[in-house]
MARNU-345513 format. One record per residue (C-alpha): x, y, z; residue in one letter. Coordinates in steps of 0.2 Angstrom, whole numbers, plus 5000, padded with zeros to 4 digits. Example, Ala and Ser with C-alpha at 12.3 -4.5 7.8 and 13.67 -1.06 7.14 Angstrom:
506249785039A
506849955036S
This chain:
469349304824M
471149304821F
471549114818S
471549124800G
471448934799N
469348894798S
468448964783R
467149054795A
468349164801A
469049214786G
467349244778M
466949364793W
468849444791H
468249484772R
466549574778M
467549664790I
468649724776W
467349754764L
466349884779S
467849974780C
468049984761I
466250064762C
466750184775S
468250254769A
467250324755F
466050434767F
466650594776V
465750614793C
466150694810P
467250584824S
465950584836R
464950404835G
466050354821Q
467250204819Q
469250244816I
470150124807N
471850094813I
473249974806G
474449844814A
475849744808F
476249574816F
477249414812Y
476649244814D
477749214830D
477049384838E
475149314844L
475349384860E
475849554854L
474249554844E
473349484858K
473849634869E
473649744854F
471649704853M
471449694872E
472149864873V
470949934860V
469449864868N
469949934883A
470150114876I
468450084867N
467450034883G
465749964885P
464949964868E
463350064875S
464550204881E
465450214865Q
465650384858T
467350344848L
467650174843R
469350134836F
469149974823Y
470949864823P
471449814805L
472849684807I
474249624794K
475049464798R
476849454792L
478049314789K
480049314793S
480349294774E
479149454769D
480249574762G
480049784759S
478949744743V
477649634752M
477749774767L
477349904756Q
475849814748E
475249784765Q
475449964770A
474650024755C
473249904758D
473049964775L
472950154770I
471750114754D
470650034768N
470750204776G
471750194791V
472050344804A
473850264809A
474750104806I
475650024822F
477149924819G
478149824812P
479149754826S
481249764824S
481249604815K
480749704799A
482249744789A
481549904780S
481050064785D
479650064771I
478250074781V
478750244788A
479150304769L
477350264764V
476650344779C
477750494777N
477150514759N
475250484763T
475250594779G
474650444789I
475450434806P
476550284808H
476950244827I
478350114833E
478550024849F
480049914845D
481849964845V
482350024827S
483950094818D
484550254823E
484250374810E
485350474800H
485250654796Q
484850614778E
483350494782E
482450614793K
481550714782P
480850544775N
480250494794H
479450644798Q
477750574803L
478650424812T
478550404832I
479350274842N
478950234860L
480550124861Y
481950234872P
483050324862S
484750204860Q
485750374861V
484850404878I
484950224883L
486850214880S
487050374892K
486050294905A
486850124906Y
488650234906A
488050324919D
487350164930I
488950074927V
490050244934Q
488750224948N
489450064952F
491150114953G
491850004941W
493550054935R
493949884924K
492649794917F
492349674901T
490949724886I
490149564880V
488949594866Y
488149484851D
489049524836A
487549484825D
486449604833D
486649774823A
485949894834K
487049814852A
488449964846A
487250104846A
486750064865R
488250034872L
489150184862Q
489550274876D
490450134886L
491350064869L
492250254869Q
492850214886L
493850084879R
494650194865E
495150294880V
495850144892H
496149994882N
496949904895D
495449944909V
494049904897V
493949754887R
492749704872V
492049534868R
490849484855K
490049314853F
488949224841Q
487449114841K
488148924843D
489848984847D
490848904859D
490649034873Y
491848944882R
493249024872V
492649214876M
492549174892W
494249094895K
494949244887S
494249374900I
494449224913R
494849314931G
493749484924E
492349524940R
491549664931R
490449614914V
489249714905V
488349584896L
487149644883D
486149474875C
484449414870P
483549324886P
483349164876G
485349164876M
485649224894L
485649054904V
486748964891E
487749114893L
488149114912L
488148914912N
489848914901S
490749054912S
490448974927S
492048854924E
493149024922F
492449084940G
491449234931L
489849154942T
490849154958G
490449274973Q
490749434973F
490749454954N
489449584947H
488749554930I
487549704922F
486349654909L
485749784897T
484549704889N
482849774895L
481849604893E
482949514905T
481549464916Y
480849344902T
482149214905D
482249094919H
483749174928L
483049094945E
483448924937E
485248954937L
485449004957S
484348864961A
485248714951D
487048764953N
487848804973E
489248904965T
488249014956F
488149174968A
488749324956V
487949474959N
486849504943I
485949674940T
484949714925A
484049864920A
482149904914R
481150014910L
480250084926L
478350054926L
476950164934N
476650044951P
474650004945E
474649884930P
473049874917P
471749764924A
471949654910Y
473749644911S
474949524918Q
476649554928P
478249524921Y
478849334921G
478049174926Y
478149194942V
477149314954I
477049364971Q
475349414982K
475349435000E
477049345004N
476549184993I
477249164976V
476249094962Y
476749014947E
475849064931S
475448974915N
475249114905E
476349174894S
477749304901P
477349504898R
478649584890T
479249764888L
478349764870L
476549724877H
476749894888D
477449984874L
475949934864I
474749984875H
475650174877D
475650174858A
473850154859L
473550264873Q
474550374866L
473650394847F
471950394858A
472350534868Q
473050624853S
471550594842W
470250644858G
471250824859N
471250854839A
469350814839S
469150934853F
470051094844F
469551034826Y
467750914828P
467450944809D
469150914801R
469450744812M
468650634800A
469150464792V
470550504778P
470250464760R
471850434752I
472650304742T
474650274739C
474550294720D
473550444723F
474950524735A
476450444725A
475850544710S
475950714718G
474150724724G
473750784743R
474150694759T
473150684774W
473450854783A
472750814800M
474050664801G
475450784802R
474550884816Y
474050714825L
475950694825T
476350854832R
475250824846L
475850634851M
477650724850K
477150864861A
476250734873T
477150704891S
476650544902G
477450624916V
476250554932N
474950504919S
474050334925T
473650314906N
475250254904F
476350094909R
478050174906T
478450334915S
479250504907S
478450484891L
479150624881Q
479950644860F
481150754852D
480750824836K
481150674827D
479950564836G
481350464848Q
480850444864R
482250534873I
481350544892T
481150364900F
481550314918N
482750154920I
482450044935E
483949944941V
483549784948Y
484049604953D
483349494940P
483449334952L
482049414963D
481349574955G
481849674969I
482149864962G
483949934968I
483950104959A
483150214946I
483850324934W
483150474927D
483550574912P
484550714921R
485850574923G
485450564943Q
485150394951I
484150384966T
484450234979Q
482950124984L
482650075001N
482549895001V
482649745013D
484349655011A
484349485004K
484549335016V
486349275010Q
486949105014K
488349105027K
489949125019I
491949085025I
493049205019Y
494449135010R
496049255016V
497549235003A
499249275009T
501049205009R
502349115021I
503449245027G
503849305045P
503349405055P
501849415044Y
501449235041F
502249085046L
501748905052K
501648855069N
503048715072E
502148645088T
500448645078A
501248545064V
501948415077E
500248405083L
499448375067N
498248515068L
497448585054T
496548735048G
497048915055N
497848825070A
499148785058L
499848965057Y
500449115068I
501049285065G
500549465063Y
499349455048A
498449295060V
498249405073D
497549545064L
496349465053I
495749375070D
495549555078A
494749615062I
493349465062S
493049495081Q
492649665076E
491449645060V
490949475064G
491449355050F
492249175049E
493749145037Y
495149015033V
496749055026F
497348995009V
499249025006P
499749064988V
500548914980A
501949034970D
502249134987Q
502049294975Q
501449464982Y
500849484964G
501149534947K
500449574930Q
501149464915D
501649574901K
501049464888D
499549384896T
499049504906K
498649384919Q
499049414938W
500049294949N
500149284968G
498949344980I
498349474968I
498049334955G
496849234969E
495749384971I
495649424952V
495249244950N
493849234961N
494949114973D
494949224989A
494049344995H
495249455003M
497249465003G
498349505018I
500149505021C
501749635018D
500749675004L
500949864998T
499749974989I
500250024972T
499450094958Q
499749934945A
498749844960R
497349964961R
496849934944T
496649744948A
495949754964V
495349884980D
496149914995F
495549945014T
496350085023V
498050045027P
498449975044F
500349995043M
501350145035Q
503150115030L
504550155018G
506050095009V
507850065017S
509549985015I
509849805024L
511849785026A
512949665035Y
513649715051K
515349645056S
515249545073P
515649635087H
517249605094V
517749625113E
519149755115K
520849675122K
521649745138L
522649855129D
521449915117A
522050105124Y
523750065116L
522850055100A
523150225093P
524850195091F
525550015085G
526849925094G
528449985087E
527850165093V
527750115108W
529350025109I
530250195101W
529350315117I
530150195128L
531750185121I
531750395119S
531250425136V
532650305142F
533850375129V
533350555133V
533550535151T
535350475150F
535950615138L
535050755148K
536050685162T
537650695153I
537250875145V
536750935164A
538350875171R
539450945159I
538551105162S
539251225173K
537551315176M
536751165181D
538151135198W
537251245212E
537651295229N
536451175240P
536551315253H
536151485247P
536551575264C
538251505264N
539351625251R
540751515254D
540151325250P
541251195253E
540451085238V
539251105223L
537650995220E
536950965202N
535250915204Q
534950795187W
535450645192H
534550485185I
532850495194H
532550675194N
533050675174T
532050535170G
530550615181W
530650755171L
530650665154T
529050555158V
528150715167A
528350805150S
527650675139I
526250645151M
525950835152T
526050825171A
527450955174G
528850965186C
529551075201D
531351065195I
531851155178L
533551175169P
534651335170R
535851315156S
535451355137P
535951175132Q
534951095146V
533451205140R
533551195122M
533750985125F
532251005136E
531051115122A
531450995110T
530850855121W
529450955125W
528950985106I
529050795103F
528150775119A
526750885114I
526550795098I
526450625103I
525150665116A
523950755106N
524050625092S
523650505106Y
522150595111T
521550645094A
521650455088N
521250375104L
519050385102A
519250325084A
520350175087F
519150135101L
517650145092T
518350075075S
516849945074S
515550105071K
516550145055M
516149995042E
516150095027G
515550255019S
513850215012I
512550315022A
511150315009N
510550254991L
511450384983K
513250314992D
512750144987L
512350194969S
514050294966G
515050134971Q
515249974960K
516349874975K
514549834985V
513049734975K
511349784981F
509649724974G
507749704979T
506249574976I
505849564958Y
504249634952G
503949694970G
503349864976S
505149914978T
505549854961Y
504149974953N
504550114964L
506450124955L
505750064937A
504350194936D
505150344945S
506150484936N
507250534949E
509050514945T
509750424958V
508150284957Y
508350264938R
510350254941L
510050124955A
508750034944F
509950024929N
511549954940L
510349824947M
509849774930N
511649754923N
512249664938D
512749464933D
512449364942P
510649454944S
510549564959A
508649524962Y
507849404973T
506149294974K
505749354991D
506449455008N
507149285014L
508349275000E
508649445002G
509149415019V
510249265015D
511249335003R
511649495014V
512149375028K
513249255014K
514249405007N
514649495022E
514649665017G
514749624998G
512949634995Y
511549765002M
509649735001F
508349854998L
506649825007M
505249885017E
505749965035T
504649855044T
505349695037T
506949755039L
506649815057E
506149625061Y
507449535053H
508749675062R
507949615078E
508049425074Q
509849435067N
511249535075C
512349525061D
511249655051L
511049835051R
509949985042S
510950105032V
510250285027G
508450345031E
506950285024K
506450345007F
504950294996G
503250315007E
502250155006K
500650085015H
500149895020Y
498349855016A
497149725014I
496449684995A
494849654992V
493949644975P
493049774966F
491449824973G
491649714988A
490249755000E
491249705016Y
492649815011R
492049975022S
491849845036N
493649805036L
494349975034S
493150045049V
493749895060A
495649945055I
495250115062L
494450035078R
496049945082L
497150075078S
496250215089E
496450085103R
498250055100G
497949875095A
499149885079L
500449955090Y
500349805102D
500349695088L
501849755080K
502749755096Q
502249575100K
503049505083W
504449625079W
505349645096K
506349475102N
506449475121P
507749345119N
509049455107A
510549515115S
511249615101C
512749755103F
511749915103E
512450015088E
512450185091P
512050325080D
513250365068P
513050555068D
513250575087A
514750595097T
515250395101P
515150375121D
516750265127M
516350105136T
517250025151F
517549885139E
518550005126E
519550105142L
519749955153R
521549925150G
521850105156I
521050075174F
521949895175Y
523649995173T
523150125186L
522649965198Y
524149875194M
525150035197G
524250075215I
524549905219L
526449895215I
526650065224A
525849985239F
527049825236L
528449935240I
527750035253G
527249885265I
529049815260T
529949995265E
528749995281F
529249825287L
531049855285V
530750015295Y
529849915308V
531149795308Q
532249935312Q
531350015326V
531149845334A
533149835336L
533350015341E
531950015353E
532349825357K
530649775356L
529949635348T
529349635328F
527749615334K
527649755346A
528449885335A
527249855321F
525649875332N
526550015338K
526850085320E
525250035313I
524250115326R
525150265322F
525050245302V
523050225305L
522750375315C
522550475299V
522150635307W
523750645316N
525050725307N
526550755319K
527650615324K
528750625340P
530750585338I
531350455350V
533150445355A
533950305343G
532650325330T
533450265313P
533550395300V
533950395281S
534550555280S
535150725286L
533350795285R
532750645296T
534250685308T
533750745327P
534350915331R
535250865347R
536350735337S
536750875323L
537451005336D
538450865346K
539150805329S
539550995325L
540451025343E
541450875339R
542050925321T
543651045321P
543651185307K
545251165301S
544650975294S
543351065282R
543851075262R
543051125247I
543150985231V
542551075215I
541550955204G
541250825218R
539750785228S
539650775244S
539250585242E
540850565232E
541850645245M
541150525259R
541750385247E
543650455246M
544950365257P
545450495271Q
546050465288G
544950475302S
545150655306G
544850725288S
543150625288K
542850695306S
543150865301S
542250845283S
540750775293I
540850925306T
540951055292N
539451005283N
538450995298T
538951185303K
538451225286V
536651155287E
536451225305Q
536951395296Q
535551355282E
534351315296A
534651495304R
534551575289C
């Protein structure tokens, strides 16, 4: 009937046109009458034309039951036909009495059909995307209705869907030759104006080398792709070599007819094609028309997949169906209210153009169609069919689905809400997760034993990160393989190329599924990857060199004074002792009566001989005190001066003793970052481009900025490439360089190296976490596993295992703010001095005891052994404090002389023999040469004096 190639078909066509022309001149009621409707189709739209005819036949129903018959008048167009041809064809349809005109599709470059219909009053119904109307064009399109979704509302739907994905960074890719692409992506494109570094835009043209475009966004994981279905496979294939079709990437297809392409061929032929693809399409009513075919070439019935040889059913098929249903429903409603006025229009383009009357019921039909709601109506294929006053479709539902298997995922409604659909998860092939990391103790390092045994795989590595991933894998249930990064970097973005290196770069470039080590969460890294919950909390501190611990010398207690001071003190003691003896001997007041009861003594004694004076001098400087004190003013003045000297010396020694004994604790005045920044003697630095570097660089705090500027101005550079280089510089410079690093890593190196210490409190709170790609579904499972391990104390046990060094015997550094405790090592010299003094005293005592035993043995005529046993038994009887006197016992002084010997001596000494020598002591008088009588008299006199003293 519509082939147009055979002569019979052409003749039949002319007969139809003739009958339509004749019927246009008669006005009759609509019931039982034929209503002409016109349509435009291009030569390559035969499937749409076929759909149009099938829907018309379905609306008309069986001929025997027809009460209203729509008769289609089809105009075919060629791609080269312009607006003049369209106008002629539209006027030809109107001259033939059509009640409505459908089409043409978006291939028409002009809106001339809408203008002709607007001037003649004939409803114009479009079913394909069209340009958005400008305000000045709306009066000329009042009778036009478009069933294709409004580009403004569609743009809002795409923005809502992308926001629901949780994308914070993505790239928009669209066809530069598609003039309507910018309109349906305008909400997403507006984000670029606000976030230029987060939302990127790339354009392509047909027959371009698409690889150039994909290379410019290499590493991008989120792509919004708007392209015709016929170009989709070629575009995706060209992106594979740049990693955009790898696992955990996500591509969102905005074309509503994506289902017409053979995407299943991509996943079937390419094993590396594991990208997550979602697309958008209009939500259709679940029950399709009996004559229609489902979308695509592949259909599924009762879990059996069939391949159809029919051409694919597209969105335009359904929109044509809904357009005809909408017109038929509105015509029926108008006929119900105005049965006498619903007649075939008798209008021509020339008559309307000359100012003649237009078809009045055409505007009424248009208002009815604009007011029609297709919600919950089974007559329409697409749901929620509503229009605004300009005839644009503003109500529709978008289904987000997986184009590889056709499973719906979510539904967007005009209110902006997205409802997730409960669908069974797709069966995915087994995945071995690639874990990016970097070698650095204690998190990740090679097992030397495994290297010697030529082991491979995960068995080659040990460390905190290895144990943590192993524990998480047991919680979640997955397999993994470690992939150390070649550049040994954490992840820093190049300012020029915008590319990431290190662990972050591996994840961004789709070369790893996750990254773990001492990787800090930063705002810059959060724009490129996502993170799990932290598994470690830390801060920044200062690593400094600690001087090796030197064992204190035995004479460490003498350190408060220098050697020359001690020499001068000893010289002072001897000199003062001698001078004090001289001053006391020339003083009259210091010569005393040895027997106070005898008012007429024969001799006077001076107690300030050398040993008493020396004892008082030493006792004063030792603050021990003494029972004998001077009497004369000059000696007291001498002694007071010495006491002042002794007090100053003693207190100075006491005040400085603790400081000198703990000198190893005071290794400088740097206690925090402020002190470090306020001096220039000690250089300091950190890892270039690391989290600590960014903390100081991005901070507005004065101390942080000052520290950052000082590090930048140092020559040679104060920065290092990693922590190990920083630790080595601290040890090599031996106090001339300090390193800013995370507290956890600092604690580890301090445990392993006894010559390292931390300075000050930590600052700049940070967290370590596992990095994953944006939108990774396994992120939540990893976070839950970390929380479970933390609750069980497994994270603490892991840290204790890898941080504590059981073989370390480092000198424990005390708290500098606490009062230092002196150890035996620091005071052992004092104890050794005490032990030496006691030993010398015992040696003197033993020597004296042995001499005494020898005298006892001689006087009592005993053997030395018998006398020794007798005396030693008495000495060991410590509870006996009284010793009997035996005749002939040797005595060393008058005080030890027995009373009976003294009495006999006094009786034999004549009184006339006594005499007093002023200024001489009794010892000196005994040494004077005298006769026997004189000696006897002197002894007798002294004995009597002592006897009188005893009686007093």
